[in-house]
N, C-alpha and C positions, 0 to 999 in steps of 0.2 A: 056648444057655443063657438062662434067663430073669433078665432084668435086675431088680435089686432095690434098695431103698432101706431102711436101717436107722431106724426111727422107733418111739417108744412107741407103744403102743396108742392113747392119748389123741390123740397127734399124728396117728395115722393116722386116727381118726375125723374129727378137724377138718379135714384135708387132704381127705378124701373128700367132707364136706359141702359144700366150696367148689367142687368138680368137677360137682356134680348141677345141670342147668340146667333151665329150662322151655323151651316151645317157641319162646318170644319171645327166649330167649338170656339171660334173667336168672337169678341163682342162684334155686333152688327154696327153699332155707332163706335167708330174708332177714336173719337174724341170730339172734342167741342171747341169752336171757335167763338171768341167773345171779345166784343168792345162793350165795357159797362157803362151804363149811364142810369139817370133815373129811370126807373121803370124795369130794371132788371139787376141792378148791383146789390140790393139789400137781400131779395128773395133769392133769385137764381145765383147770385155771386157767392152769397154764404153757403148754399147748397153745394156749389160746384167746388169751392174751397174745402168742404168737409170730406168730400168725396174725390179728392185730388190724386188719392193713391189708386183709385179704382177706374177712374176715367179722366185722361189729361184734359186740360183747358189750356188753349194757345191763344195769345194776344196777337191780332194782326192790326193794321194801320187803317183799313177802310172795309165796312161791312159788305160792300159789293164784291171785293177782290177776296174777302175771307171765304165768302160763298162760292166764287169760282174755285178757290183751291179745294174746297169741300167738293165741289161738282167734278172736277178733274180726277180726284181720288176715287170717285164713285165710277166714273167711267173707266178709268185704267183697270179699276178692280172688277169690271164686267159687272157692275151692279151687285155684286155679292157683298159688298160693305159701304158703309156710308159715313157721313159726318154731319154733325149739327152745328148751328150757327145761331146764336143769341145777339140781339141788340136792344137798344133803348126804344122809347115808344114812338119818337117822332122821326127826325132826319135819318137816324140809324136804321128804323124800319123801312122807310121808303127808299133808303140806298139798296134794299135787298131785292126790289123789285125786278131790276134789270137781270140779275143773276137768276131769280126765280123764273123768269121769261127764257131764260137760256136752259135752264134744266126741265121746264115744260116741253120746250119744242124738241130736246134732245132725248125725252123720256129718261131722265136720270133722277135717282132719288138724293135728296137732301132733306133735312129736317130743320126748319126755321122757327125760332122761338123768339119772336120780337116781344118786348114789354107791352102793354097796353094801359088804357087809362084805367081809373078805379072803377071797378064794378058797381060800388056802392054810390059813385057819382058825388060824394060828399065835398070833395074840394074842387069840383068843376069849376071852371076849365083850368086843368092843370098846365105847367110848362110844356109846350110842343103839341098840345092837345088840338087836333083838327075837329072844328065844330060844323056839323051840318044842321042848318036852321030848320030843316024839315024832317030831320031823322036822328033822333037821339042815341041810336045804336051805333053809329057810324064813328069810326076813327080812321087814322092814317093807314092802320092795318089792311083796311077794306081794299086799297091798292092791290094788295097780293090775292085778292079772290080770283081774278081772272087768270092768274099765272100760278095757280097752286092746284095740284090734282085733289088735294084735300084740305080744306080750311076749316079751322074751328076757333071760337073766341071762349077761352077758360074764365067763366064768371062765378064758379063755385069749386071748390077743391074736388069734391066728388066727381065730377064731370071727367077727370083723368081717367076714371076707371072704364069709360067706354072710348075716350078720344085717343088714349095712347094705343091700344090694340088696334083702332082703325088707321092711325097714322103708320103704323108698320105693316099692316095688311097692304097699305098702297104702296109703300116703299119697297115691297119685297114681291108684289104681284106684277109679272112681266108684262101683263096686258094693260095694267092701270099705273105703272111705274112713273114716279115724278115727284116734284117737290111737295111737301106737307108744310103747311104754316099752323102752328098753334099759338096764336095771339093770346098772351097770358098777362090777364090783367094784374098789375101790381100789387093791390093790396091782396088779392087771392092768393099770390106766391108766397105771402107772409102768413096766410091762415092755416091753423092746424086743423087736422082731421085724423079720425081714428080708422087706419086703413087696415083693409084684411092682409094679413101676413102672406096669403097665398098669390096676392097679386104681385108678389116681388119673386116669387119663385122663378128660376131659369125657365126660358122659353126659347127653342130653337125654331128659327123661321126657314123652313125649306122653300127653295124657289121651285115654283110649281113649273111643271113641263107639259102642257096640254098636247094630247095626240089629236090627229085629225079626224074629223067625221068621216065616216067610211063612205058615204055617197060624194061629199066634196072629194075625196081622195081619188074614187074610181073616175069622176070627171075630169080631173086634172090629168091622171094617168092617161086617159083617151087623147085629150088634147095634146099630150106630149108625143103620143105614138101616132098622131095623125101630123103633127108638124114637121116640115122640111128644112126649116132654118130656124130652130129655137135658139133663145139666148137667155142666160140667167143673169140678172142685175142683183148683185149682192150688196146688202146694206148692212147698217150697224147691228141689226137683230142677229146677224150671223155670228158676230163675236160675243154679244150678250148670252146667247144659247149655248156658248161654247161648240159651235157647229163648223168650225173653219175645217177641220180634218173630214167631217162628214160631206161637206160640200165639195171638196177636192176629189174625194173618192167618188161622189155622185157624178161630178162633171167628166171624170176620167173613164168611168164605167159606161155611160150613156153618151159620151161623145158631144156634150152641149158646152159651148164656150161660156166662160164667165165674164163679166165685166163689173167694174167696182165703182159704187158711189163714194163720195168723200168719207162718210161714216164707215163704209164696208171696205175701204182699201186695206191691204195687208191681210185680208181674209185668205187668200192664197199668196204664196210667195211670187214676187215679180216675174220670176222666170220659170213657174209652173207652166207646162206645154198648154194648158186650158184656161190660163189667166190672160185675157186679151186686153187688159189694162184699164185706166180709168174711163169713165163714160161721162157724156154729156157736154156742157157748155166749156168744161175745162178738161175735156176727154181726150183720149188718143185717137188718132185716125183708125187705127186697128179696130177698137172697141166700137167707136162710132159707125164704122161700116158694117159691122156684124149686126148692130142695133137697127140700122136702116133698112137691112134686108130682111130682118126677122119676121117670120110670120106668126111666132109665139115667143112673147116676152114674158119671163117668168120672175118676178120680184120675189127676192127672199129676205125678209126683214128689212124693207126699204119703206121709207114714206113717199118716195117718187116726187121729191122735191124738184122745183122747176130746174135747177141747176144739173140735176140727174136725167131730166126728160127733154132738155132743150127747150123748155117752155111747151112740152107735148108735141113739139114738131120733129123729133128724133127719129120716133119709130114710124117711118114713112111707108112701110109696104101696106097697100090698101086692103090686104087680107089680114092685117095683124090683129091678133087676139092678146089679150092681157090676163095673166094669172098673178094674184098676189098671195105669197104665203107669209103670213103675219099673225102672231100671237093676238094682236089687238083687231077686233072686228071693224074698228074705225078705218084702220089702214087696210085691211084685207079688201074692202069694198070699194076702194077709190078708183074714180073714173071707169066704173063699169066693169071692174076687173072680176074675174071669175074667182071666189075666194077658196083659199085652203087655210082656214083659220086654226093655226097650230105653232107650236114650237118649232124654230127652224129645224133644229137636229132631228127631232121627232118626225117631223114632216118628211124631210129627206130621206130618212132611213125607212119610212113607209112608202114613200114613192119608189124607192129603189126595188123593194120587195114587190111592188105591184107590177113594175115594169119588167123585171127579170132581164134577160139579155139584150132588151132593146138598145140600138144606138141610132143616134141621129145621123143624118148625111155629114160629112166633113164640111167644115167652113172653108172659105176660099184660102188657099195656102198663101204662106209669105207675108200675111199682113203684119204679124209682130215685128219680123225682120225689116221690114220696110219702115215701121214707125221707128224702131231704135236706130235705124241708118240715118234718119231725119234728125232725130233729137239729141243723139250722143255728142255730136260735135258742138252743141251749145253748151253742154256742162263741162267740156274738157277744158284743162288747165290753158290759159292764154300764152300766147308768145310774148315777145318784148313789146314795150310801148303801150299795153293795156292801161291807159290813164285812168279810167273810170269802169270798174267792173259791172257786168250785168248780173242780175239776180240769178240767172241760170248759172253762171260760173261760180256763184257763191255756193248755190245748191251743189255744185260738182265738186267743190272742196269740202263740202260737210259730208257728202257721200263717200269721199275716198278716206275721210277720217273715221268714218262709222263703222262699227263692228257689228258681230251677231246680237248684242245686247242694247243697241241704240235704239232709242225711241225719239223721232223727230215729232215736233208738235208745233202748232200754230193755230191761228184763228180767223184772221181778217187780213184785208189788204191784198197787196200782190202775192204774197207768198203762197196762200193756200191754193190759187190756180196753179202756179208754178210746181208746187210741190206734188199736187195731184197728178199732173202729167209727168212730172220728171222723176220722182223719188222711187228708187228700187227697194221697197220694203221686203226684207229677207223671211219674216214670219209673222204670224198674228201678235197684235200688240205693238208692232213696231213704229206705227204711224197713229198718232193722235191729233185729229183735227176737230175743233168746234167749229162747224160750219153750218149747223141748223140754224143758229141765230147769228152766225157770224159777228161775234162781239168784240169790237175792239177793247183791249185791256184784259182780256182773259188770259193772256199768253204767259206773263210772268208768274201770277197767282197759280195758273193752272199748272206750269211746269213744276212748282213747289208742290203742287197735290200729287202729281204723277210720281215724283221722286219720293214722296212720303209713302205712297202705295206700293212702289217697287224700288226700295232704296238700292238695290243691286244693279238696276239698269242705267245706262248711260243715256240721259235725258238731255236733248237739245232743243233749246226753245228758239225758234226763228220768229223775229220780230221787226217790224219797221219803226223808223222814228215817231211816226204818228200814232201808233198804238202804245209805244213806250211811254208817250207824254200823257197819253190819257190815265195810265194806271200803271205805276211802277213802284209803289210803296211797298209792296210785299217782297221787293228785293232785299230791303232791310230787314224784314222778318225771317227770310231764307238765312241771310247772312247771321243772324243773331241765333237761330236754332241750328246752323250748321247743315242746312239741307243743301245737298250738292246737285248742280246741274249747270249746263252751258247755256248762255244766251248769245246767239249771233244777231246783232243789232245793225240791220241794213239802212243807213242813213241817205235817203233820196230826196230829203229836204221838203217834206210835205206829204201829201196823200197821192201818192204817184198812180195807184189803181185807179181811183175815181178820176184822176186827170185824163187818164187814157180813154175811160168810158165816155168822159164829157166830150173828149175830140171825136170818138167813134160816134157819137149821136149828133154830131154837127156843131156842138157848141164851142165857144172860145175857151181857151184856158183861163179859168177865173176861179180863184179862192180855194184851190186844192193845193198846188205847189206855192211854197211861201213866197217865191218870186212873182206870183201872180195874184198876190193877196194883200190885204192891209198890213199884214205882217213884213217886218224887215227880214233880211235874209237871215237864215240860221246861223247863229254862232254859238250853238250850244255844244259844250264839251261833254258828250255823253259818257265818255270813259271816266272822265273826272266826276261826274255826278253819281255815276254807278259805284265807284270807289267810295265816295262820300258817304255811301250806305252800307258800307263794309264789304262789297263784293271785290273780288280782284278783277281788274279791268284793264283793257289795253285797246287803242286804237291802230288799226292796221291800214297800210296804204295799196296793197295789192293782194292777188289771190295767194302768192307765194308765202306774204307774211301771214295771211289768214291761215294758211295750212299749218305753219309753225306754231301759232298761237292755240289752234285746236289740239295740237300735239301736247303742248303744255297743259292745257285745260284737263287732260286725262289725270293729270297728277293733282289736281285741286281739291281741296275740301271747301264746300260752301260754294256758293254761286261765282261763276267765272264769265265774265262779259267780254266779247269782243267787238267791237265797232268797227264797220267799214263803209265808206261812201260808196253808193252805187249809182248808176244811171237810171233816172225814173222813166225812161221811155220805151225800152225794149221789152217785149214779151216774147213767148214762145209762139212763133208763127204758125207752127203745124199743129193739126188736129184742132179740137174745138168745135163748137157749135153755136147756132143762132141762139140768142136769148132775148126774151120778150122785154124790152126797155121802151117805155112809151116816148115817142119823139114828138115835140110840138107840131100841130097841124098848120100854125100861121107863125112866121118869122120873117124878120128883115134880112136873115143871114142865108146866103144861098147855100151854104154847108148844111144848114139845118133842114133846109127844103129838100136837098138831095138825100139827106139821111131819112127824112118822112117819106120819100118816095120808095126807098129801099125798105123801110119798115112796113108799109102798105103792102108791097109785093110779098114780103116774108110771111105777114099774117095771112094774105089770101092763100099762099101755098100751104100753110099749117091747116087753115079751114078746109081746102080742098082735100087735103090728105087724110 
């Protein structure tokens, strides 16, 4: 006879979570972020309280940013661990949609458990219930379907017996990894069921490492042997596969230069001889020159996003061929690539064995030296009379204060492009950029998640005033929990990055900087605001004062915020590449018409290439 235990569905879910382990023996779900409301407080709330010694529950201030913290934790953990997030049935659930999309785009695991309407429909319509007049099965949680890798609605307790293993399979499968949504009907959470005791036995989830198909392997090896100017584009999959060291050895052995996407940056140390720097729209001239000349582009763990490819205009060699090494077949087949569908580490090891002593011809010498000669002066400490620092000078100050354990992180606005070009990452995991979704508001919650994943690291969050205003509430959470990280808040009084794009496409400065919008000039005291939420905070007026503040931040416990006013207009003039941003065909502005002419010429060039 099967031995059973009587538990509510919510109690069973929580007990199951505590029994799912990583290969190193830690719980795969490190904890649960929760904002309770009707739909999750009575069922899941009670279950989490009863299991609080086995699985921690943390209270945040916004469902979206709680999920951002969880996602950042998973990213910094190289997808080896994850967190869960629970919400109420209405606005709490829809607040999760942006974060779920971020996790989906970036292929990162997070377990979302929003409450849902009554499965028995007795009290319909309940508070916050979204009603579809043509479909009685719809609830607000259906918004999460297109941004979930696995979605399920739990309308009976025993459905967890199949739904939970499917959820963990999704989160731990490198090819399918992404957000899971278990919409949990509130009456079902409270229902009891006799569960098989074996369902709660500990399970170790091993991260699969698929090896390449022999035919695909030999095809790609032949292509590398035939190439005269190959280049490797390193993406986030290098980090998730733990393949950074393998990639460095592969590049060195076979003489193939490596360039890095936003997700791939820090795969190789910045001063590695074979690291030619960041690639694409925000790339280095050294990396983009190698890519433009390449007759074979080998993507390793990259999605080939448009910022990486220069909207597919960067790889300009007419004879160029494309290889994609990726654990996901969807990504391995993009843009007619020859696929090598495998784990990045396993694929590189197999390719090295297949290639033997083969080495590619050396790339043009001096490219890296020329790049650093051009950009290093931009990050240098300014002389006297520097009234309004540039973002490049701010980055230089943070770089000089950084150590081997520093992680710099960001997500949207000006800083991602400048950091991609200018930040010198000394080792893997030292650069954490959410640029797949480029989500403003990720930064502070993300920094907290990184610090929770690696509490011994020096985490520096780079954020603009625009992103800070969108989502800053988890600063209070970090202060209350004593989670330590440094925030460098650059106040350029608006959305400086998009303002420059607006100008670059011929538009008038409009509705981006506060001075050119319906809003009054900014008088926000960001340091006082951060301090009011429990952070140590200071406003500085120069790069020298910034460096002093960064030195003090090293002694802080909890979040330390440094605010500095910056010039919204300068950007690094070197490097970069065209990006396809559609310009209006018809306009009364001469500047727009001129920009359109340039846009059409660039598109013709891409099509011709």
